[in-house]
N, C-alpha and C positions, 0 to 999 in steps of 0.2 A: 407539661410531660416532660420527663429525664431522657438521656440520650439512649440508656438502653431500652427505655419503651419506644421510643423512636423508629429504633434499629428493630425492633419486633414488629411493629407495624409495617415497615417497609417489606421486611422479610415475607409477612403474612401477604400483603398484597401480590409481591412477585411471585409467591408460591402459588397462589390463587388463579393469578391471571394466566400463568403458563403461556406467555407472549412478552416481548419487549414492552415494558412500561415506560412512557416518556417521563422526562425530568419534570417537565410542568404538571403532569398527572400528580405524581409524589409530593410535590411543593403544595398543589391545592388540597390534597388529603390530608398533609400534615399541618397545614397553615404555618410553614416556616419559610425562611427565604432562601432562594435558590444558592447562595453561598454557603448556608449552613446544611443544605442539602449535599452539596459536594463533601464537605467536611465529613459528612455521618458516611456517605457512600464510600469513599476512600478507606476510612476507618473499617467498615465493613469487608471490603476487598481485601485488607492486609489481614483481618482476623481469619477470614475463610482460608487466605493463602498459607498463614502460618500454623493454622490448628489441623488436627487430623480429621478432616471433613470431606465428605463425598461429594459437596457441590461447591461453585464457584459464583462470584458475581460479577457477570461481564458487561462491558459498556458496549453498546451498538449503536452508531451515531450519537444522537441525543437521548437515548433510551437503555434501561438496564433490564437485565433478565438473569434470573437464575438457572444454570444448567449443572450437570454431573461433570466432573472432572475429566479431560481428556484420558488421562492416563487409566481411568477404570473403564473404558468403553469396552475391553475384553470382556468383563464381568457382567455388564449390563446388556450389551447386544443379544447374547444366545438367550436371554431369560424373557425380555421385553419385546424386542423389536425384530420382528420376523419380516418386514418390509424389504424388498429389494431396495438399496442403495443407488443413488444415481452412477451409473457407469458411462462416464463421459469419453467420447473417442479424442483423438489429438484434435480433429478438426473442431469439435464443440469446444474443448479447452480454449483453442487460439481463437474462436469466436468470442468466447468468455472474456477472455484477457482483452480483446479490442473493444469490447463493451465497457470492460472496468476502467480503462484508461481513457475512452472517449465517452462519457456520459452523454445522453441524449444523441446518440447516434443514429442515424437510418439503415435500414438493411442495404440500400444502394452502396452507401459509403462502408459498410463492413464488407461487401462484395469488392469493391474498388481496392479496397486494401488487401484482402485475400486472393484477389484474381479468379475466384468462383463462386459459385452460387452458396449462398447462406440460409436458404429457406429451411432445411432438414436441421441445420444447427440452431437458428432462432427457434423454431418449433419446439425441440427438445429441451432448449434451455428454458423457454416459458413452462413447459411441461412440469420441469422440475423446480419451479419456482425459483431459479437463480437470476433470471432477469424479468423486468416487466416493461410494459408500455410506459412512456415517458412524456406523452403528446405529440400532436401532430405539428410539423415543423412548416415555417411559413415559406415553402417552395413549392414551385408548380407540381400539381397532384396533390398538396398536402401529406407528404409522406409520415407514417409513423415513427418515432424515435423510439429508443430503447436505453435503459440504465439498469444496474444491477440491483439487487433487492437486499434485504436485511439478514437474508438466508444465506447469500452469498458471503456475507462478510462473518457470520458465525461458522460457516462451513471452512473457511479458510483461515479463520482465527484472527481477523481484522476487526479493530473498533471503528474504523472509517477507511473512506478510500484514498485518504491521505498518507496512509500507512504502507500503501502499496510501494514495492521497490521501484526506484527512479529508473527509467529507461534510459538506454544510450541514447545520446544526441546525433540525429541525422535528418538529412532531407533527401529527397527523390529528384533526380534530374528529369530531363524531358523524356526519357525513355521508361519512367518509373522505376529505375533502378535506385536502390539506396548509395547515397553517398556520403562515406564516414567523415563529414565536412570537418568536425572539430578535431577528430584526431589527425587528419591532415595538417590543420593549422598547428596544431600541438608540435607535431613532427617538424615542419617548417621553423617553428621558433625555436625549437631545439638545435636544429642545424645552423641556424644563423647566429645563435651563441656560440656555438662551436667555431664557427667560420671567424666570428669576431675575436675569439679568443686566440685563433690562429694566425690572424693578420695582426695582432697587437704586437707592437715593437719590444723586442727582448730587451730587458734591462742591461745596461753595460756593466761588465763584470769589473767590480773593483779590483785594481793592481794591488798585488802584496807588496810588503815592503821590499823584500828581495829583487822583485822585477823592477821597482823603481830605481834601486840602487844600480842595477846591471844597466837601466837605460841611461843614467847619469854616465857612467864610466864610458858608454859607448859615443856617448856625445862628446 
């Protein structure tokens, strides 16, 4: 099967599925190697990106899905989608961010970070399908843990959680207050460098020829 035929099969599978299709599923369907699949997918993504098409091929974790292009949403939504969109409060967004950066986190751990109850936010995020249960943790009471879903990745335009922006590095002191430790250390290092430069001996000024002649005359 030539490459264009393989692209057609992949496109048909993704269109018919209407969901993320794993790389392994496509490899088995076309009976090709994972390396060849990577090459074909990248080629298709580039074609969708360059051509005047209304869809794009996105990657979600180790899966692929056909989606409408984000910039066309204003034309599609009034015609097709009458559902109410997720309306996330600041508290829900904060809870969602905590789960995204701490996969397999328990409700008690979320509440320890936020300092308030997280019940309502967790239920809302579960209802919207942005987080899901990730199994029970081996702790007293066997609490349930949570992680984000592929819907979360699609909604925020990420391929995987590895693309999340890097958080500032900090630690909590005994009073649960944030200590910007690294920033303090960097400031100390800068101060030490400045002090070293200030304490370094000033190089002796080289005497000019006129000064040497005058000195010899005085002697």
